C-alpha positions in Angstrom: -16.6 59.4 -22.8 -14.0 58.4 -20.2 -10.6 60.2 -20.0 -8.9 56.9 -20.8 -10.6 56.6 -24.3 -9.6 60.3 -24.9 -6.0 59.5 -24.2 -6.1 56.6 -26.7 -7.8 58.9 -29.4 -5.2 61.6 -28.9 -2.3 59.2 -29.0 -3.5 57.5 -32.2 -4.2 60.9 -33.9 -0.7 62.1 -33.2 0.7 59.0 -34.7 -1.3 59.0 -37.9 -1.2 62.8 -38.6 2.6 63.1 -38.5 4.2 64.2 -41.7 7.4 62.2 -42.4 9.7 61.7 -45.3 8.6 58.9 -47.7 11.6 56.7 -46.9 11.1 57.0 -43.1 7.4 57.3 -42.9 6.6 53.6 -42.4 9.3 53.1 -39.7 8.2 56.2 -37.8 4.6 55.2 -37.9 5.3 51.8 -36.6 7.5 53.1 -33.8 4.9 55.7 -32.7 2.1 53.2 -32.9 3.9 50.9 -30.7 4.7 53.5 -28.1 1.2 55.0 -28.1 -0.5 51.6 -27.6 1.9 50.5 -25.0 1.4 53.7 -23.0 -2.4 53.2 -23.4 -2.4 49.7 -22.1 0.0 50.6 -19.2 -2.7 53.1 -18.2 -5.3 50.3 -18.4 -3.2 48.1 -16.1 -2.8 50.9 -13.6 -6.4 51.7 -13.7 -7.2 48.0 -13.3 -5.1 47.7 -10.2 -6.9 50.6 -8.7 -10.3 49.3 -9.7 -11.1 52.4 -11.8 -11.8 50.8 -15.2 -15.1 51.6 -16.8 -16.4 48.3 -18.1 -18.6 50.0 -20.7 -15.8 52.1 -22.2 -13.1 49.4 -22.3 -15.2 46.3 -23.0 -14.8 46.7 -26.7 -11.1 47.2 -26.5 -10.3 44.3 -24.2 -12.9 42.1 -25.8 -11.2 42.4 -29.1 -7.9 41.4 -27.7 -9.2 38.2 -25.9 -11.8 36.3 -27.9 -14.7 35.4 -25.9 -15.3 31.6 -25.5 -18.9 32.1 -26.6 -18.1 34.2 -29.7 -18.2 32.5 -33.1 -15.0 32.4 -35.2 -17.1 32.8 -38.3 -18.7 36.1 -37.5 -17.0 39.5 -37.4 -16.5 40.9 -34.0 -18.7 43.8 -33.1 -15.8 45.7 -31.7 -14.1 45.8 -35.2 -16.2 48.8 -36.1 -14.7 50.7 -33.2 -11.2 49.9 -34.4 -12.1 51.3 -37.9 -12.5 54.7 -36.3 -8.7 54.7 -35.6 -7.7 54.2 -39.3 -4.5 56.0 -40.3 -4.0 58.2 -43.4 -3.3 55.2 -45.6 -6.5 53.4 -44.5 -4.9 50.7 -42.3 -7.2 50.1 -39.4 -6.5 48.5 -36.0 -8.7 45.6 -37.0 -6.4 44.9 -39.9 -3.3 45.3 -37.8 -4.6 42.7 -35.4 -5.3 40.3 -38.2 -9.1 40.4 -37.9 -9.8 41.4 -41.6 -10.7 37.9 -42.6 -11.6 35.9 -39.5 -13.1 33.1 -41.5 -9.6 32.3 -42.9 -7.9 31.8 -39.5 -5.7 28.8 -39.2 -4.4 26.9 -36.3 -1.7 28.3 -34.1 0.9 26.1 -35.6 0.1 27.1 -39.2 -0.1 30.8 -38.1 3.4 30.6 -36.6 4.6 29.0 -39.9 3.0 31.8 -41.9 4.6 34.5 -39.7 8.0 33.0 -40.2 7.4 32.9 -43.9 6.4 36.6 -43.9 9.5 37.5 -42.0 11.7 35.8 -44.6 10.0 37.2 -47.7 9.5 40.8 -46.6 13.2 41.4 -46.6 13.3 40.6 -50.4 10.2 42.5 -51.4 10.3 46.2 -52.5 8.0 48.6 -50.6 5.0 49.0 -52.8 2.7 50.3 -50.2 2.7 52.8 -47.5 0.9 50.5 -45.0 2.9 49.5 -41.9 4.7 46.1 -41.9 2.1 43.4 -41.2 4.7 41.2 -39.4 5.6 44.0 -36.9 1.9 44.8 -36.3 1.1 41.1 -35.8 3.9 40.8 -33.2 2.6 44.0 -31.6 -0.8 42.5 -31.5 0.4 39.4 -29.7 2.4 41.5 -27.2 -0.7 43.6 -26.5 -2.9 40.6 -26.1 -0.4 39.0 -23.7 -0.3 42.3 -21.7 -4.1 42.3 -21.4 -4.2 38.7 -20.4 -1.6 39.2 -17.7 -3.5 42.3 -16.5 -6.7 40.2 -16.2 -4.8 37.5 -14.3 -3.4 40.0 -11.9 -6.9 41.5 -11.4 -8.1 38.0 -10.4 -5.2 37.4 -8.1 -5.7 40.8 -6.4 -9.4 40.4 -5.9 -9.4 36.7 -4.9 -10.9 37.3 -1.5 -13.9 39.2 -2.8 -14.6 37.9 -6.3 -14.0 34.1 -6.0 -17.0 32.2 -4.9 -17.1 28.4 -4.2 -14.4 26.0 -3.4 -13.9 25.0 -7.0 -12.7 28.5 -7.8 -10.5 28.8 -4.6 -9.0 25.4 -4.6 -7.3 25.6 -8.0 -3.7 24.7 -8.4 -3.0 23.9 -12.0 -5.7 23.7 -14.7 -6.1 24.6 -18.3 -6.9 28.3 -17.7 -4.0 28.8 -15.3 -1.6 27.0 -17.6 -2.6 29.1 -20.7 -2.7 32.4 -18.9 0.6 31.9 -17.1 2.5 30.1 -19.8 4.6 33.1 -20.7 6.2 32.8 -17.2 5.8 29.0 -16.7 7.7 28.2 -19.8 10.9 29.3 -18.1 10.6 26.3 -15.8 11.0 23.8 -18.6 13.3 23.3 -21.5 14.2 21.1 -24.4 11.7 18.7 -25.8 9.5 19.2 -22.8 9.1 22.9 -23.6 8.3 22.2 -27.2 5.6 19.6 -26.3 4.2 21.8 -23.6 3.8 24.6 -26.2 1.9 22.2 -28.4 -0.3 21.3 -25.4 -1.0 25.0 -24.6 -1.8 25.7 -28.2 -4.1 22.6 -28.3 -5.9 24.0 -25.2 -6.4 27.3 -27.0 -7.7 25.7 -30.1 -10.0 23.4 -28.0 -8.5 20.3 -29.6 -10.1 17.1 -28.4 -6.8 15.4 -27.5 -5.8 18.5 -25.4 -9.2 18.5 -23.6 -8.7 14.8 -22.9 -5.3 15.5 -21.3 -6.9 18.2 -19.2 -9.7 15.7 -18.3 -7.1 13.1 -17.2 -5.4 15.6 -14.9 -6.6 15.9 -11.3 -8.4 18.8 -9.8 -10.6 19.6 -6.9 -13.9 17.7 -7.3 -15.6 17.4 -3.9 -15.2 16.1 -0.3 -12.2 18.4 0.5 -13.5 18.7 4.0 -14.3 15.0 4.2 -10.6 14.0 3.8 -10.2 13.9 0.0 -6.5 14.6 -0.4 -6.1 12.7 -3.6 -6.8 14.7 -6.8 -5.4 12.0 -8.9 -7.3 12.4 -12.2 -7.1 9.3 -14.4 -3.8 7.5 -15.1 -5.7 5.1 -17.4 -7.1 7.9 -19.7 -3.7 9.5 -19.9 -2.1 6.2 -21.0 -4.9 5.5 -23.5 -4.1 8.8 -25.2 -0.9 7.4 -26.5 -2.8 5.1 -28.8 -4.1 7.0 -31.8 -7.8 6.0 -32.2 -10.3 6.5 -35.0 -14.0 6.5 -34.8 -15.4 3.0 -35.1 -17.6 2.1 -38.0 -21.3 2.2 -37.3 -22.5 -1.3 -36.6 -26.0 -1.8 -37.9 -26.3 -5.3 -36.4 -28.2 -5.8 -33.2 -26.5 -5.5 -29.9 -26.5 -3.8 -26.6 -27.5 -0.2 -27.0 -25.6 0.7 -23.8 -22.3 -0.6 -25.1 -23.0 0.9 -28.5 -23.4 4.4 -27.1 -20.3 3.9 -24.9 -18.1 3.0 -27.9 -19.4 6.1 -29.8 -18.4 8.3 -26.9 -15.7 10.9 -27.6 -13.5 9.3 -24.9 -13.0 6.3 -27.2 -12.6 8.2 -30.5 -10.4 10.8 -32.0 -6.6 11.1 -32.5 -4.1 11.3 -29.7 -1.8 14.2 -29.0 1.2 14.8 -31.3 3.5 13.5 -28.5 3.6 10.8 -25.9 1.8 11.5 -22.7 3.0 10.7 -19.2 1.2 10.7 -15.9 2.7 12.5 -12.9 1.6 12.8 -9.3 2.8 15.9 -7.4 2.7 15.9 -3.6 2.0 19.4 -2.4 1.7 21.0 1.0 -0.9 23.8 0.7 -1.8 26.7 3.0 -3.8 29.9 2.5 -4.3 33.2 4.2 -8.1 33.1 3.8 -9.7 32.1 7.0 -11.5 28.7 7.4 -10.4 27.3 4.0 -7.2 25.5 5.1 -6.6 26.1 8.7 -3.5 24.0 8.9 -0.9 22.8 6.5 -2.4 20.1 4.3 -0.9 17.5 1.9 -2.5 17.0 -1.5 -1.6 14.6 -4.3 -2.3 16.2 -7.7 -2.3 14.0 -10.8 -1.2 15.6 -14.0 -1.3 14.3 -17.6 1.6 16.1 -19.4 4.1 15.3 -22.2 6.2 12.3 -21.3 9.3 14.2 -22.4 9.1 16.2 -19.2 11.2 14.8 -16.3 10.0 14.7 -12.8 12.3 17.6 -12.0 10.8 19.7 -14.7 7.3 18.9 -13.7 8.2 19.9 -10.1 9.6 23.2 -11.2 6.6 23.8 -13.4 4.1 23.2 -10.6 6.1 25.2 -8.2 6.1 28.2 -10.5 2.3 28.3 -10.8 0.6 31.2 -9.1 -2.6 29.7 -7.7 -5.6 32.0 -7.0 -5.8 31.4 -3.2 -3.6 28.5 -2.3 0.1 28.7 -1.5 1.7 25.4 -2.3 5.2 23.8 -2.0 6.1 20.8 -4.1 7.6 18.1 -1.9 7.9 15.3 -4.4 6.8 14.2 -7.9 6.2 10.6 -8.9 5.6 9.2 -12.3 4.6 5.6 -13.1 5.7 6.2 -16.7 9.2 7.1 -15.7 9.8 4.1 -13.3 13.5 3.4 -13.4 13.2 0.0 -11.6 13.4 -3.3 -13.5 13.0 -6.7 -11.9 15.6 -8.4 -14.0 18.3 -6.0 -13.1 17.7 -6.4 -9.3 20.1 -8.9 -7.6 17.5 -9.7 -5.0 15.0 -10.7 -7.7 17.6 -12.8 -9.4 18.3 -14.7 -6.2 14.6 -15.1 -5.6 14.1 -16.4 -9.1 16.9 -18.9 -8.7 15.6 -20.1 -5.4 12.0 -20.5 -6.7 13.2 -22.3 -9.8 15.4 -24.7 -7.9 12.7 -25.3 -5.2 10.1 -26.0 -7.9 12.3 -28.6 -9.4 12.9 -30.3 -6.1 9.2 -30.2 -5.2 8.2 -31.9 -8.5 11.0 -34.5 -8.2 10.2 -35.3 -4.6 6.4 -35.6 -5.3 7.1 -37.9 -8.3 9.4 -40.1 -6.3 6.9 -40.2 -3.4 4.2 -41.4 -5.8 6.5 -44.0 -7.3 7.3 -45.4 -3.8 3.6 -45.4 -3.1 3.0 -47.6 -6.1 5.8 -50.0 -5.1 4.3 -50.2 -1.6 0.9 -51.1 -3.0 2.4 -53.8 -5.1 4.1 -55.3 -2.0 0.9 -55.1 -0.1 -0.9 -57.1 -2.8 1.9 -59.7 -2.7 1.7 -59.9 1.1 -2.0 -60.3 0.9 -1.8 -63.1 -1.5 0.8 -64.8 0.7 -1.3 -64.3 3.8 -4.3 -65.8 2.0 -2.3 -68.8 0.8 -0.4 -69.5 4.0 -3.2 -68.7 6.5 -1.1 -66.2 8.4 -2.5 -64.4 11.4 -1.8 -61.0 9.9 -5.0 -59.1 9.3 -5.0 -56.9 6.2 -7.6 -54.2 5.3 -7.1 -53.9 1.6 -10.1 -51.7 1.0 -9.6 -48.7 3.2 -5.8 -49.2 3.8 -6.4 -47.8 7.2 -5.0 -50.4 9.6 -2.6 -53.3 9.5 -2.0 -55.4 12.6 1.4 -57.0 12.7 3.4 -58.9 15.2 5.5 -57.5 18.2 2.4 -55.6 19.4 2.9 -52.6 17.2 0.0 -51.0 15.5 0.6 -49.7 12.0 -2.2 -47.4 10.9 -2.9 -44.9 8.1 -5.1 -41.8 8.4 -5.2 -39.6 5.3 -1.9 -41.2 4.2 -0.3 -40.3 7.5 1.2 -43.5 9.0 2.4 -44.0 12.5 4.3 -46.9 14.0 3.9 -46.6 17.7 2.6 -48.3 20.8 0.7 -45.1 21.8 -1.4 -43.2 19.4 0.2 -39.8 19.7 0.5 -37.1 17.0 4.2 -36.7 17.6 4.9 -40.2 16.2 2.8 -39.9 13.1 4.2 -40.8 9.6 3.1 -39.4 6.2 3.1 -42.3 3.8 0.7 -45.0 2.6 2.2 -47.9 4.4 5.4 -49.1 6.2 7.2 -52.4 6.2 7.5 -54.2 9.5 10.1 -56.5 8.0 12.1 -53.5 6.9 11.9 -54.6 3.3 11.9 -51.0 2.1 15.0 -49.2 3.4 15.5 -45.5 2.7 18.8 -43.6 3.0 19.0 -40.3 4.9 19.3 -38.4 1.6 16.2 -40.1 0.3 14.3 -39.1 3.4 15.4 -35.5 3.1 14.3 -35.5 -0.5 10.9 -36.9 0.4 10.4 -34.1 2.9 9.7 -31.9 -0.1 6.9 -34.1 -1.3 3.9 -31.8 -2.0 1.5 -34.7 -1.7 2.7 -35.6 1.8 2.9 -32.0 3.0 -0.6 -31.1 1.8 -2.0 -34.1 3.6 -0.1 -33.2 6.7 -1.5 -29.7 6.7 -5.1 -30.9 6.1 -4.9 -33.7 8.6 -8.0 -33.5 10.9 -6.5 -35.5 13.8 -4.4 -34.4 16.7 -2.7 -36.3 19.5 -4.4 -37.1 22.8 -1.9 -35.0 24.6 -2.3 -32.0 22.4 -4.0 -28.7 23.6 -6.6 -28.6 20.9 -8.0 -25.2 21.7 -4.7 -23.6 20.6 -5.8 -24.1 17.0 -9.0 -22.1 17.4 -7.3 -19.3 19.4 -4.5 -19.0 16.8 -6.8 -19.0 13.8 -9.3 -16.4 15.3 -6.4 -14.2 16.4 -4.9 -14.3 12.9 -8.2 -13.3 11.3 -8.4 -10.4 13.8 -5.0 -9.2 12.8 -5.9 -9.2 9.1 -9.0 -7.3 9.9 -7.2 -4.6 11.8 -4.4 -4.2 9.2 -7.0 -4.0 6.4 -8.7 -1.0 8.1 -5.4 0.7 8.7 -4.1 0.4 5.1 -7.3 1.1 3.2 -8.1 4.3 5.1 -4.7 5.6 4.0 -5.9 5.5 0.4 -9.5 6.7 0.8 -11.1 9.9 -0.4 -13.1 10.1 2.7 -10.5 9.6 5.4 -12.6 11.8 7.8 -15.0 8.9 7.9 -12.7 7.2 10.4 -13.2 10.1 12.8 -16.9 9.3 12.7 -16.5 5.6 12.9 -14.1 5.9 15.9 -17.1 7.3 17.9 -19.0 4.1 17.2 -19.2 1.5 19.9 -18.4 -1.4 17.6 -15.4 0.2 16.1 -13.6 -0.7 19.3 -13.4 -4.2 17.9 -11.0 -2.9 15.2 -8.9 -0.8 17.5 -8.6 -3.6 20.0 -7.1 -5.9 17.4 -3.7 -5.0 19.0 -4.6 -7.6 21.7 -4.5 -10.4 19.2 -0.7 -10.2 19.3 -0.8 -10.7 23.1 -2.7 -13.9 22.3 0.1 -15.1 20.1 2.7 -14.3 22.9 0.7 -16.2 25.5 0.3 -19.2 23.2 4.0 -19.2 22.4 5.0 -19.1 26.1 2.5 -21.8 27.0 3.6 -24.2 24.2 7.3 -23.8 24.8 6.9 -24.5 28.6 4.4 -27.3 28.3 6.4 -29.2 25.6 9.8 -28.6 27.3 8.7 -30.0 30.6 6.9 -32.9 29.0 9.9 -33.9 26.8 12.2 -33.5 29.8 9.9 -35.8 31.9 9.9 -38.4 29.1 13.7 -38.3 29.0 13.8 -37.1 25.4 16.5 -34.5 26.2 18.9 -37.0 27.7 20.4 -37.9 24.3 21.5 -34.3 23.9 22.9 -33.8 27.4 24.0 -37.3 28.5 27.6 -37.6 29.6 28.1 -33.8 30.1 28.2 -31.6 33.1 25.2 -29.5 34.1 26.7 -26.3 32.7 27.8 -27.9 29.4 24.5 -29.7 29.1 22.6 -26.5 29.7 24.5 -24.7 27.1 24.0 -27.6 24.6 20.3 -27.5 25.3 20.1 -23.7 24.8 22.0 -24.0 21.5 19.8 -26.8 20.4 16.6 -25.0 21.2 17.8 -21.8 19.4 19.1 -23.7 16.4 15.7 -25.4 16.1 13.9 -22.1 16.4 16.1 -20.4 13.8 15.8 -23.3 11.3 12.0 -23.5 11.9 11.3 -19.8 11.2 14.0 -18.5 8.9 13.3 -20.2 5.5 9.8 -18.7 4.8 10.8 -15.5 6.7 13.9 -14.9 4.5 11.9 -15.6 1.4 9.3 -13.0 2.3 12.0 -10.5 3.1 13.2 -10.8 -0.5 9.6 -10.6 -1.9 8.9 -7.4 0.2 12.1 -5.7 -0.9 11.4 -6.4 -4.6 7.7 -5.6 -4.6 8.2 -2.4 -2.6 10.9 -1.2 -5.0 8.5 -1.7 -7.9 5.7 0.1 -6.0 8.0 3.0 -5.2 8.8 3.6 -8.8 5.7 2.5 -10.7 2.6 2.9 -8.5 0.3 6.0 -8.6 0.1 6.1 -4.8 3.1 6.4 -2.5 4.0 3.2 -0.7 2.8 3.0 2.9 6.4 2.3 4.2 10.0 2.8 3.0 10.8 -0.9 2.8 12.5 -0.4 -0.6 15.1 1.6 1.2 15.3 0.0 4.6 15.3 -3.7 3.5 18.5 -3.5 1.4 20.3 -1.8 4.3 19.0 -3.5 7.4 17.7 -7.0 6.3 20.4 -8.6 8.5 18.7 -7.3 11.6 15.6 -9.2 10.6 17.7 -12.3 10.0 19.1 -12.1 13.5 15.7 -11.2 15.0 16.9 -8.0 16.6 15.2 -5.4 14.4 13.0 -4.1 17.3 16.2 -3.0 19.2 16.6 -0.2 16.6 14.4 2.8 15.6 11.2 2.0 13.8 12.0 4.1 10.8 14.9 1.7 10.1 12.8 -1.4 10.3 12.2 -3.6 7.2 8.8 -5.4 7.2 7.2 -3.4 10.0 5.0 -6.3 11.0 8.1 -8.4 11.6 8.5 -6.8 15.0 6.4 -9.6 16.4 8.8 -12.3 15.2 11.7 -10.4 16.6 10.1 -10.0 20.1 8.9 -13.6 20.1 12.3 -15.0 19.3 13.9 -12.9 22.0 11.3 -14.1 24.4 12.0 -17.7 23.3 15.7 -17.2 24.2 14.8 -15.8 27.6 12.3 -18.7 28.2 14.9 -21.2 27.2 17.3 -20.0 29.9 14.5 -20.0 32.5 13.3 -23.5 31.6 16.8 -25.0 31.5 17.5 -23.4 34.9 14.2 -24.7 36.2 15.2 -28.4 35.7 18.0 -28.0 38.3 17.1 -24.8 40.2 13.3 -24.4 40.0 12.9 -21.8 42.8 15.6 -19.6 41.2 13.9 -19.8 37.9 10.6 -18.8 39.5 12.2 -15.8 41.2 13.8 -14.7 37.9 10.5 -15.1 36.1 8.7 -12.9 38.7 11.5 -10.3 38.5 11.2 -10.2 34.7 7.4 -9.8 34.9 7.5 -7.0 37.5 10.3 -5.1 35.7 8.3 -5.3 32.4 5.2 -3.8 34.1 7.2 -1.0 35.7 9.2 -0.2 32.6 6.0 0.0 30.5 4.3 2.2 33.1 7.3 4.5 33.4 7.7 4.9 29.6 4.0 5.7 29.3 4.1 8.2 32.2 7.3 10.0 31.0 6.1 10.4 27.5 2.6 11.4 28.7 1.1 8.6 26.6 -2.7 8.5 26.8 -4.2 5.3 25.4 -7.4 6.1 23.5 -9.6 4.7 20.8 -8.4 7.0 18.1 -4.8 5.8 17.6 -3.4 2.8 19.5 0.0 3.2 17.7 0.9 6.7 18.9 3.9 5.4 20.9 4.8 2.5 18.5 8.6 3.0 18.8 8.5 3.4 22.6 5.9 1.1 23.9 4.2 -1.0 21.3 7.1 -3.0 19.7 9.8 -3.0 22.3 10.5 -6.4 23.9 10.8 -5.0 27.5 7.2 -3.7 27.3 5.7 -6.8 25.7 7.3 -9.5 27.8 4.5 -9.8 30.3 2.0 -11.8 28.1 4.7 -14.3 27.2 5.6 -14.9 30.9 1.9 -15.4 31.6 1.8 -18.0 28.9 4.8 -19.8 30.5 2.9 -20.0 33.8 -0.1 -21.4 32.0 2.1 -24.1 30.3 3.6 -25.1 33.7 0.1 -25.4 35.2 -1.0 -27.6 32.4 2.1 -29.8 32.7 2.0 -30.0 36.5 -1.7 -31.0 36.5 -1.4 -33.3 33.5 -4.4 -31.5 32.0 -6.5 -32.7 34.9 -7.9 -30.1 37.4 -10.8 -30.7 39.7 -12.8 -27.5 40.0 -16.2 -26.8 41.5 -19.0 -25.7 39.2 -19.3 -22.4 41.1 -15.6 -21.6 40.8 -15.7 -22.4 37.1 -18.6 -20.0 36.6 -16.8 -17.3 38.6 -13.7 -17.8 36.5 -15.6 -17.4 33.3 -17.5 -14.4 34.5 -14.3 -12.6 35.6 -12.6 -13.6 32.3 -15.5 -12.4 30.2 -15.8 -9.1 32.1 -12.1 -8.4 31.8 -12.0 -9.1 28.1 -15.0 -6.8 27.5 -13.4 -4.1 29.6 -10.2 -4.2 27.6 -12.0 -4.1 24.3 -14.6 -1.5 25.1 -13.3 0.1 28.2 -11.7 3.2 26.5 -14.9 4.1 24.7 -15.6 7.7 25.4 -13.2 7.6 28.3 -10.5 10.1 29.1 -7.6 8.9 31.2 -5.1 11.0 33.2 -1.4 10.5 32.8 -1.1 8.3 35.9 -4.1 6.2 35.2 -3.0 5.9 31.5 0.4 4.6 32.7 -1.3 1.9 34.9 -3.5 0.9 32.0 -0.6 0.6 29.6 1.3 -1.5 32.0 -1.4 -3.9 33.0 -3.7 -4.2 29.9 -1.7 -6.6 27.8 -0.8 -8.9 30.7 -4.5 -9.0 31.8 -5.5 -10.0 28.3 -2.9 -12.8 28.4 -4.2 -14.0 31.8 -7.7 -14.3 30.3 -6.4 -16.3 27.4 -4.6 -18.5 29.9 -7.8 -19.1 31.8 -9.6 -20.1 28.5 -6.8 -22.6 27.7 -6.8 -24.2 31.2 -10.6 -24.3 31.5 -11.1 -25.9 28.0 -8.2 -28.4 28.5 -9.5 -29.6 31.8 -13.1 -30.1 31.0 -14.6 -26.8 32.1 -14.9 -25.1 28.7 -18.5 -25.7 28.0 -19.5 -24.7 24.5 -16.3 -22.8 24.0 -14.1 -25.9 23.9 -15.8 -27.5 20.9 -15.9 -24.1 19.1 -12.1 -23.6 19.5 -11.3 -27.3 18.9 -13.3 -27.9 15.8 -11.2 -29.8 13.3 -12.0 -27.4 10.4 -9.7 -24.9 12.0 -6.7 -27.1 12.1 -5.4 -26.4 8.6 -5.7 -22.7 9.0 -3.9 -22.9 12.4 -1.0 -24.8 10.8 -0.4 -22.1 8.2 -0.9 -19.1 10.6 2.8 -18.3 10.6 2.9 -18.0 6.8 -0.4 -16.1 6.8 1.1 -13.6 9.1 4.1 -13.1 6.9 2.2 -12.8 3.6 -1.0 -10.9 4.4 0.5 -7.4 4.6 2.1 -8.0 1.2 -1.3 -8.8 -0.3 -2.8 -5.6 1.3 0.0 -3.5 -0.2 -0.3 -5.2 -3.6 -4.0 -4.3 -3.8 -3.5 -0.7 -2.5 -0.5 0.0 -4.8 -2.4 -1.1 -7.9 -5.1 1.5 -7.3 -5.2 4.5 -9.6 -8.0 6.3 -7.7 -8.7 6.6 -4.0 -11.3 4.3 -2.5 -14.6 5.7 -1.2 -14.9 3.6 1.9 -18.0 2.4 3.7 -18.6 -0.2 6.4 -19.8 -2.9 3.9 -16.9 -2.2 1.4 -14.3 -2.6 4.2 -15.9 -5.9 5.2 -15.9 -7.2 1.6 -12.2 -6.2 1.2 -11.4 -7.9 4.5 -13.0 -11.2 3.3 -11.3 -11.1 -0.1 -7.9 -10.3 1.4 -8.3 -13.0 4.0 -9.0 -15.7 1.4 -6.1 -14.6 -0.8 -3.7 -14.4 2.1 -4.5 -17.9 3.3 -4.3 -19.3 -0.2 -0.8 -17.9 -0.6 0.0 -19.0 2.9 -0.8 -22.6 2.1 1.5 -22.5 -1.0 4.4 -21.0 1.0 3.9 -23.5 3.8 4.0 -26.5 1.5 7.1 -25.2 -0.3 9.1 -23.9 2.7 7.6 -24.5 6.2 6.4 -28.1 6.0 9.6 -29.5 4.4 11.8 -27.7 7.1 9.6 -29.2 9.9 10.0 -32.7 8.4 13.7 -32.4 8.0 14.1 -31.2 11.5 12.3 -34.4 12.7 14.6 -36.5 10.6 17.8 -35.0 12.0 16.6 -34.6 15.6 17.8 -36.9 18.3 14.3 -38.3 18.8 14.2 -39.6 15.2 10.7 -40.5 14.2 9.7 -43.1 11.5 10.1 -41.6 8.1 7.9 -41.1 5.2 7.8 -44.0 2.7 
């Protein structure tokens, strides 16, 4: 027999063999019993810390204190006999003192606590009729000893972590049922009030193995797998935690036929049983974890731990509770706690949402009224056509009427009045700029509309939809622009999809594997799609400006003024047109982003990908002035709006250069060259000074220094301006030999392939990386310029019909709105997830297709409501006033 058991025997013998006076015997026995047992268990703790406990000699003692999970509550513990050996003179055994005399009559922890309180109240009024020690005191002593042994065991686990714990599941524990129950005596200090009471109920439920408590534990997150494959989201199940608030009963057995699968699913315990005695809430704690054990967590790592706890607990209390936990191997720091159930944001109380609601309501009323009025006018015009047809038949006029297709009406004065998809043009030359959207027009000016009526009709949904889906373009239009714009927009959506979904995946390390794939360079190289937009923007501005100037369409704005004044008026007119053209849908989406991101920040399980809910209310005016790229990126609202800011600033620079070119062409050319060279040198210097190395892993490493700044992205826009000037100067007619055309296409194709795949498994030095950063984007724009020139002058081959196919025209016309709305769709999908995504190549592609369809559908709606009416109104108020819709 070990010395430890002898100590316990001697201590117990001294207590029960003492002779005391009758009135003090009971108190003295209790006091000595307490002291002896406490000393004995202190010896156990010391021996445990030294590793000197004999399992055989102490298993009975410790086993009686902590019931084994496998022991039955209806059978008497085998260690009770050993306790009978320590009976005192009056026959009270240790087993009776610990309440194990009638194990079959145990009640729940709540009832037991109530009984203890009742005993304390009644024992004060009862006379002492027995010499046995006070049962209440011994019960409390039993609980104290049990808590001491549990704490001792927990300390033993903490001390021997490195040698005893096997497997990641044991080492990567933060907060689970076992830790919560064993450490509750210390963790309860971190909470207070109703939260503490409900947590005690939860702990007692875990001890009693109540179904609702096990469901709460099941809804909480923990390590499952793929820790080394990038699984940082241990979210658990927010849905299960929410379902627990609904008290459920077992469904009646349905004897009728039905699906056996669904029948078994409904009988599962997850859909039956009563909920907890309190409301549950779901919390997500963001932790940074480290450990001293080698090769488990080599660096600081961020985890997101989902917890299903009583809703009465605040985020601050949950943070304090998790921070107080002593994990077996991990050392963690709580950096933030989120709770969708405690979201303090409400749409109705947000002034931005109220403004958006008012704008949408008013706009919807205007759209409906304009569409109804447009349809009424269409009926009136048809009636007039029928009357005119009857008169022509009776009078034998020379006017030819096509009453079936309503496609063409030939009238006097040599003007052709035609209708294509309800788009009418009155013109002597069939150009797209002079196209009308109506069903007919009156050559006799029978139907006269006021300016206010025309402005109202610009909101007609019927006319705007037909205008977007029009399959025709003017003869002087560069048709390949539509294909380039559409394909580039799809490429942007693909790149953004991969960036966003990988952030919320449980296998983020998959990206490191995919980055080594040759075809993954197509995703990384999506950054060049923006250079395509810049090139197209510069080309269209230059081409249209010189063509309008050649036709004298700018004379109305500058006639009668000096060159300086006329130049200023032109600049102000161009900037006003640009601002009016872009701002309406842009400002609307700014409000949508601010409202949705506020809701996501307070109610989503996952953290939002950006801080737009904080930056948009503060810095929205920078977006409105298109200067947000001149400030730090962490202060930017709508991160993808950097392109609009840069493009508008480039538009201002190009306007000055174009206005100057009309009177001082050489000076304009010199300034354009200086801007281009300075942009290249600036980009190279910034790359070299920051030691930026472009690679296939992260093209956005220098986003705030190189990627979004206008002085580093000006090159492609200037290349586009040169392309537009060439198209205007040659009038879309260039004679080129077949050999030179082939050489041009070979060089263009090789350059594009080099820019897309050139960094695959390539390591650049600092100097070569600076040259690559400076030249790559402009080279891409130069290749796009060649494609435009070759396709527009008859040397495009099969590329021209591919990029000019009419089916792409509607998608091209809503590209601007698609660019604005598609990141909102991505965030909406990601923020409504409650579990991380397990990504694969096929799943990413399916997500991309679905997000593209939804983005374009919403883009069509926004374009019809905002963009198309603004474009029509600008035509109405412009100096070159076009025929109006009827």
